[in-house]
OpenMM code with the backbone's topology and positions (N, CA, C; nanometers):
from openmm import Vec3, app, unit

residues = "MET PRO LEU GLU ALA GLY LEU LEU GLU ILE LEU ALA CYS PRO GLU CYS HIS ALA PRO LEU HIS GLU GLU THR GLU PRO THR PRO GLU LEU VAL CYS GLU SER LYS SER CYS GLY LEU ALA TYR PRO VAL ARG ASP GLY ILE PRO VAL LEU LEU VAL ASP GLU ALA ARG ARG PRO ALA".split()
positions = [
    Vec3(2.3591, 6.3749, -3.2407),
    Vec3(2.3633, 6.3124, -3.1379),
    Vec3(2.2916, 6.2156, -3.0914),
    Vec3(2.3290, 6.0709, -3.1296),
    Vec3(2.2666, 5.9493, -3.0768),
    Vec3(2.2311, 5.9816, -2.9298),
    Vec3(2.0728, 5.9208, -2.9414),
    Vec3(2.0078, 5.8885, -2.7748),
    Vec3(2.0451, 5.7741, -2.7171),
    Vec3(2.0803, 5.8033, -2.5618),
    Vec3(2.1458, 5.6914, -2.5091),
    Vec3(2.0333, 5.4944, -2.5422),
    Vec3(2.1284, 5.4393, -2.5454),
    Vec3(2.0656, 5.2898, -2.5304),
    Vec3(1.9737, 5.2584, -2.4477),
    Vec3(1.9921, 5.2998, -2.2856),
    Vec3(1.8943, 5.2846, -2.2064),
    Vec3(1.7999, 5.3701, -2.2521),
    Vec3(1.7690, 5.4527, -2.2968),
    Vec3(1.6348, 5.5588, -2.2849),
    Vec3(1.5418, 5.4888, -2.4357),
    Vec3(1.6286, 5.4612, -2.5294),
    Vec3(1.5841, 5.3827, -2.6539),
    Vec3(1.5143, 5.2628, -2.6213),
    Vec3(1.5504, 5.1836, -2.5284),
    Vec3(1.5345, 5.0630, -2.4706),
    Vec3(1.3731, 5.0983, -2.4102),
    Vec3(1.3517, 5.1906, -2.3411),
    Vec3(1.2181, 5.1910, -2.2662),
    Vec3(1.1156, 5.2841, -2.3386),
    Vec3(1.1158, 5.3631, -2.4450),
    Vec3(1.0831, 5.4283, -2.5534),
    Vec3(0.9739, 5.3570, -2.6022),
    Vec3(0.8280, 5.3603, -2.6454),
    Vec3(0.7683, 5.3037, -2.7363),
    Vec3(0.6872, 5.4066, -2.8305),
    Vec3(0.6273, 5.3763, -2.9161),
    Vec3(0.5275, 5.4609, -3.0283),
    Vec3(0.4104, 5.4967, -2.9244),
    Vec3(0.3954, 5.5805, -2.9080),
    Vec3(0.2636, 5.6247, -2.8762),
    Vec3(0.1017, 5.5787, -2.9334),
    Vec3(0.1448, 5.5508, -3.0629),
    Vec3(-0.0228, 5.5280, -3.1480),
    Vec3(-0.0372, 5.3890, -3.1377),
    Vec3(0.0846, 5.3059, -3.1093),
    Vec3(0.0432, 5.1622, -3.1198),
    Vec3(0.1460, 5.0830, -3.0074),
    Vec3(0.2279, 5.1390, -2.9489),
    Vec3(0.2961, 5.0944, -2.8467),
    Vec3(0.4231, 4.9807, -2.8768),
    Vec3(0.4475, 4.9916, -3.0261),
    Vec3(0.5396, 4.9022, -3.0692),
    Vec3(0.6847, 4.9813, -3.0229),
    Vec3(0.8099, 4.9137, -2.9963),
    Vec3(0.9467, 4.9624, -3.0376),
    Vec3(0.9900, 5.0367, -3.1240),
    Vec3(1.0634, 5.1435, -3.0923),
    Vec3(1.1103, 5.2604, -3.2106),
    Vec3(1.2739, 5.1859, -3.2154),
    Vec3(1.3203, 5.2521, -3.3376),
    Vec3(1.4602, 5.2920, -3.3639),
    Vec3(1.5002, 5.4083, -3.3925),
    Vec3(1.5909, 5.4198, -3.3856),
    Vec3(1.6680, 5.5798, -3.4315),
    Vec3(1.7582, 5.5760, -3.5729),
    Vec3(1.6793, 5.6892, -3.6298),
    Vec3(1.7537, 5.6803, -3.7769),
    Vec3(1.7998, 5.8420, -3.7677),
    Vec3(1.9603, 5.8601, -3.8175),
    Vec3(1.9762, 5.9583, -3.8176),
    Vec3(1.9792, 6.0485, -3.9537),
    Vec3(1.9661, 5.9883, -4.0590),
    Vec3(1.9705, 6.0355, -4.2034),
    Vec3(1.8414, 6.0191, -4.2764),
    Vec3(1.8026, 6.1266, -4.3284),
    Vec3(1.8499, 6.2866, -4.3754),
    Vec3(1.8327, 6.3332, -4.2246),
    Vec3(1.7645, 6.3408, -4.1715),
    Vec3(1.7242, 6.4121, -4.0388),
    Vec3(1.7009, 6.2892, -3.8964),
    Vec3(1.7377, 6.3442, -3.7878),
    Vec3(1.7029, 6.2613, -3.6910),
    Vec3(1.5694, 6.2276, -3.6241),
    Vec3(1.5156, 6.1202, -3.6310),
    Vec3(1.4225, 6.0696, -3.6223),
    Vec3(1.4047, 5.9208, -3.5259),
    Vec3(1.2714, 5.8897, -3.4470),
    Vec3(1.2538, 5.7479, -3.3799),
    Vec3(1.1484, 5.7128, -3.4765),
    Vec3(1.1860, 5.5856, -3.5384),
    Vec3(1.0596, 5.5532, -3.6318),
    Vec3(1.0407, 5.4094, -3.5705),
    Vec3(0.8739, 5.3765, -3.5793),
    Vec3(0.8145, 5.2772, -3.5088),
    Vec3(0.8771, 5.1479, -3.5919),
    Vec3(0.8672, 5.0174, -3.5325),
    Vec3(0.9165, 4.8967, -3.5826),
    Vec3(0.7869, 4.8226, -3.6207),
    Vec3(0.6815, 4.8510, -3.6320),
    Vec3(0.5275, 4.8175, -3.6513),
    Vec3(0.5089, 4.8643, -3.7908),
    Vec3(0.5012, 4.7359, -3.8943),
    Vec3(0.4609, 4.7234, -4.0225),
    Vec3(0.3456, 4.8121, -4.0544),
    Vec3(0.2727, 4.8083, -3.9622),
    Vec3(0.0974, 4.8560, -3.9704),
    Vec3(0.1241, 4.9884, -3.9421),
    Vec3(0.2038, 5.0368, -3.8866),
    Vec3(0.1824, 5.1934, -3.8256),
    Vec3(0.3023, 5.2294, -3.8595),
    Vec3(0.4377, 5.2605, -3.8147),
    Vec3(0.5620, 5.2988, -3.9227),
    Vec3(0.5841, 5.4309, -3.8668),
    Vec3(0.4968, 5.4979, -3.7927),
    Vec3(0.5461, 5.6699, -3.7679),
    Vec3(0.6514, 5.6849, -3.7107),
    Vec3(0.7216, 5.8091, -3.8072),
    Vec3(0.8453, 5.8545, -3.7796),
    Vec3(0.8308, 6.0005, -3.6512),
    Vec3(0.8655, 5.9842, -3.5566),
    Vec3(0.8863, 6.1067, -3.4590),
    Vec3(1.0091, 6.1838, -3.4962),
    Vec3(1.0201, 6.3322, -3.4967),
    Vec3(1.1078, 6.3899, -3.5108),
    Vec3(1.2043, 6.4189, -3.3422),
    Vec3(1.3272, 6.4268, -3.3549),
    Vec3(1.4184, 6.4456, -3.2413),
    Vec3(1.4873, 6.5802, -3.2848),
    Vec3(1.4699, 6.6801, -3.1573),
    Vec3(1.4774, 6.7973, -3.2155),
    Vec3(1.5823, 6.8239, -3.0635),
    Vec3(1.6934, 6.8874, -3.1130),
    Vec3(1.8002, 6.9550, -3.0142),
    Vec3(1.8302, 6.8126, -2.9064),
    Vec3(1.8138, 6.6953, -2.9237),
    Vec3(1.8507, 6.5605, -2.9036),
    Vec3(1.7183, 6.5157, -2.7985),
    Vec3(1.6080, 6.5968, -2.8112),
    Vec3(1.4919, 6.5439, -2.7251),
    Vec3(1.3815, 6.4772, -2.8404),
    Vec3(1.3517, 6.3328, -2.8166),
    Vec3(1.2223, 6.2924, -2.9152),
    Vec3(1.1107, 6.3545, -2.8611),
    Vec3(1.0608, 6.4067, -2.9819),
    Vec3(0.9083, 6.4385, -2.9559),
    Vec3(0.7864, 6.3513, -3.0038),
    Vec3(0.7617, 6.2769, -2.9098),
    Vec3(0.6843, 6.1781, -2.9150),
    Vec3(0.5070, 6.2226, -2.9328),
    Vec3(0.4663, 6.2967, -3.0668),
    Vec3(0.3481, 6.3320, -3.0596),
    Vec3(0.3071, 6.2779, -3.1693),
    Vec3(0.1974, 6.2264, -3.1761),
    Vec3(0.1160, 6.1782, -3.2900),
    Vec3(0.1020, 6.2941, -3.4099),
    Vec3(0.0843, 6.3995, -3.3503),
    Vec3(0.0807, 6.5073, -3.4590),
    Vec3(0.1702, 6.5402, -3.5246),
    Vec3(0.2654, 6.5554, -3.4600),
    Vec3(0.4231, 6.5856, -3.5275),
    Vec3(0.4898, 6.5139, -3.5838),
    Vec3(0.4427, 6.3477, -3.5664),
    Vec3(0.4683, 6.2406, -3.6633),
    Vec3(0.4700, 6.2503, -3.8167),
    Vec3(0.5707, 6.2008, -3.9076),
    Vec3(0.5789, 6.1846, -3.9967),
    Vec3(0.5008, 6.0450, -4.0734),
    Vec3(0.3844, 6.0494, -4.1651),
    Vec3(0.3492, 5.9143, -4.1745),
    Vec3(0.4196, 5.8588, -4.3031),
    Vec3(0.4523, 5.7273, -4.3065),
    Vec3(0.5455, 5.6377, -4.3788),
    Vec3(0.4973, 5.6750, -4.5095),
    Vec3(0.5585, 5.6718, -4.6003),
    Vec3(0.5633, 5.6628, -4.7567),
    Vec3(0.4870, 5.5679, -4.8324),
] * unit.nanometer
topology = app.Topology()
chain = topology.addChain("A")
for resn in residues:
    res = topology.addResidue(resn, chain)
    for name in ("N", "CA", "C"):
        topology.addAtom(name, app.Element.getBySymbol(name[0]), res)
């Protein structure tokens, strides 16, 4: 289930404060748009988990 566009506009990466974009495949997550950060935060049951400790580091 995609997040509301208004919500996505106000969310930012907790680590570097860059904007986030939503990816749904293979699992739903919000990905930091900063090239130096790039953390991917999980979305569980439609709720973004914006905790750095829960984020996936880029490959």
